[in-house]
Every structure is written in C-alpha cells, then in structure tokens.
C-alpha positions, 0 to 999 in steps of 0.5 A: 428656234425662230431663226432655225425654222426658216433654215429647216424649211430652206434646207428641205427646199434645196434638197427637193430641188436637188432631185430635179436639178441634179446638175446644180449639185455643187451649188446646192451642197454649198447651200446646205452646208452653209445653212447647217453651219448657221444652225450650229452657230445659232444653237451655240449662241442659244445655249450661251444665252440660256446661262443668263436669260430667264425663259418663259417656258421650261429652260430644259425644253429650249435646248432639246427643241433646238438640238432636235432641229439641228439633228434634222439638219445634220441628217440632211447634210449627211444624206446629201453627201451620200 
C-alpha cells in the first residue's frame, strides 16, 4: 500500500490538472492509464506475497485496503475516459 499511495495522489493531481489544461488530455490520459496499471501490478504482487509472508496486522485487511485503493484508481480511469 505504501507504493500505491503516491500513485493515488499523483492520479488525482493529474485529473485536477486536466480540468485546467484540457489541451494536454492525451498526455494526461496516458499518465493516468500507466499509474492505474502500476497499481494493478502492485496489487497482484501483494496478493502473491501474502501467500507466504507473515503479516503484523490481520491478513484479510491488507487485500481489502489494497483493493479499495485500486477501485478508486479504476474509477478515476473510467471517469477520465468519459
């Protein structure tokens, strides 16, 4: 999740910039898509790691938190496409 948080902040920064810099839409779209894919990859790696790693907090909470962050990023990606 530590790796997802900066992407979450960045994706909302890019979305915010889009509203004032509409002429850079293609560039922003590519950036949002890349950040969303990075978070998808992180979530996948995290779930694989949880199969063998002993966690300091409830094992079930980690995928829920990571999945929630990923859902927010997916929603931003879909919003941008529309």
